C-alpha positions in Angstrom: -0.1 -0.3 0.1 2.3 2.1 1.1 4.6 2.3 -3.1 0.6 3.1 -4.4 0.7 6.3 -2.1 3.9 7.7 -2.8 3.1 6.7 -6.9 0.1 8.5 -6.6 2.0 12.1 -5.4 4.5 11.7 -8.7 1.9 13.1 -10.9 1.5 17.1 -9.3 5.4 17.0 -8.7 5.7 16.0 -12.5 3.2 18.1 -13.8 4.3 20.9 -11.7 7.9 20.4 -13.2 7.1 20.0 -16.7 5.0 23.5 -15.6 8.3 25.3 -14.5 10.4 24.2 -17.9 7.3 25.3 -20.5 8.1 28.7 -18.8 11.5 28.8 -18.5 11.0 27.9 -22.3 8.6 31.0 -22.8 10.3 33.3 -21.8 13.6 33.0 -23.5 11.4 32.1 -26.7 10.0 35.8 -25.4 12.9 37.5 -24.9 14.7 36.2 -27.6 12.7 37.1 -30.5 12.5 40.9 -31.8 9.2 42.0 -31.5 8.7 45.8 -30.5 6.3 44.9 -27.3 9.3 42.4 -26.2 11.0 44.1 -23.2 14.9 42.5 -24.3 14.0 44.5 -27.8 13.2 48.1 -25.8 16.4 46.9 -23.2 18.3 46.6 -26.1 16.9 49.9 -27.5 17.6 52.0 -24.8 21.2 50.4 -24.7 21.7 51.7 -27.9 21.0 55.3 -26.7 22.9 55.5 -23.9 25.9 55.2 -25.9 28.3 58.2 -26.0 27.2 59.9 -28.9 30.7 60.4 -31.0 31.4 61.9 -34.4 32.3 59.1 -36.7 32.8 58.8 -40.4 30.1 55.8 -39.9 28.5 53.9 -40.3 31.2 52.0 -38.0 30.1 47.7 -37.4 28.3 47.4 -34.3 31.2 46.3 -32.6 32.9 48.8 -32.8 29.8 51.0 -31.6 29.9 48.9 -28.7 33.5 50.0 -27.7 33.2 53.6 -27.7 29.9 54.8 -29.0 29.0 56.8 -32.2 26.4 58.7 -34.1 23.3 58.3 -35.8 24.7 56.2 -38.2 26.4 53.8 -35.7 23.3 53.4 -33.9 20.8 52.4 -36.9 23.2 50.1 -37.6 23.3 48.6 -34.3 19.8 48.3 -33.9 19.1 46.7 -37.3 22.0 44.5 -36.6 20.6 43.8 -33.4 17.1 43.2 -35.2 17.8 41.3 -38.0 19.9 38.6 -35.6 16.4 38.2 -33.8 14.4 37.6 -36.9 12.7 40.2 -38.0 11.8 41.2 -41.4 11.6 45.1 -43.0 13.8 46.3 -41.4 15.5 49.9 -42.9 17.8 52.5 -42.9 16.4 55.2 -43.2 18.1 58.7 -44.0 16.6 62.6 -44.1 18.3 65.9 -45.4 17.0 69.0 -46.7 16.9 69.6 -49.8 16.4 73.2 -52.3 16.4 73.3 -55.3 18.0 69.8 -56.0 20.6 70.7 -53.7 21.4 69.3 -49.9 21.8 72.3 -47.8 21.9 72.3 -43.6 19.5 71.4 -41.7 18.5 74.4 -39.3 21.1 73.2 -36.6 23.8 72.5 -39.3 23.7 68.5 -40.2 23.2 67.5 -43.2 21.4 64.9 -42.4 20.2 61.9 -39.8 19.6 58.6 -40.2 17.5 55.9 -38.1 15.4 53.0 -38.1 12.0 51.6 -39.8 10.6 48.2 -39.1 7.5 46.8 -39.9 6.5 51.3 -41.2 7.2 52.5 -37.9 10.4 54.8 -36.5 12.7 53.8 -34.0 15.5 56.5 -33.3 17.7 55.1 -31.0 19.1 58.7 -30.0 21.0 60.1 -26.7 18.7 62.8 -26.3 15.9 61.9 -24.4 13.4 64.4 -26.8 14.9 63.1 -29.8 14.4 59.4 -28.8 11.7 57.5 -30.7 10.6 54.1 -29.9 7.6 52.7 -32.7 6.8 56.4 -33.6 4.1 56.9 -36.4 6.5 58.1 -39.9 4.0 60.6 -40.9 4.7 62.4 -36.9 8.3 61.3 -37.0 8.5 63.2 -40.1 7.0 66.5 -38.6 8.8 65.8 -36.5 11.7 66.4 -38.3 10.6 68.7 -40.8 9.9 71.4 -37.7 13.0 71.0 -35.8 15.7 70.8 -38.3 14.1 72.1 -41.7 14.6 68.7 -43.1 12.1 67.3 -45.9 13.5 64.3 -48.1 13.5 61.0 -47.2 15.7 58.1 -48.5 14.9 54.7 -47.6 17.5 52.0 -47.1 19.3 51.1 -51.0 16.9 53.6 -52.6 18.2 56.6 -55.1 15.7 59.3 -55.3 15.0 60.7 -52.2 10.9 61.3 -50.9 9.8 64.6 -50.5 7.9 65.1 -47.2 
């Protein structure tokens, strides 16, 4: 009789053990796949934002960025590389500038352009400046921000030779 009672309690223990294993596996899967609501994706974005701003002739490889920091080109490449490595699709580095009469001119702050990431038609701008940081932002709203603050009016998607006015 004792052996039957001992076996009776083994099944709840096995079920609890299997539940704990499945929870651990689910957490690993959810943090290893890129999607905007994933805390690991947002955390990586924030790590990029917190790196020092250094003007580079970039974009530099992410390995170099993680050693020294970098500018918008380096930040965009680091984010894109991470997202693609986690299975994200439709990730592009985009670039904006200010064009007048077919010529590129400096923006209101003296810069000639800015790079960021567009993923699934949302903007991800990992800026060190809190007021310029955008995570999963609408493209139209980001364009309005860029136009108002910098005077940017032309948008290039990755591998695009002719910019789109906005």
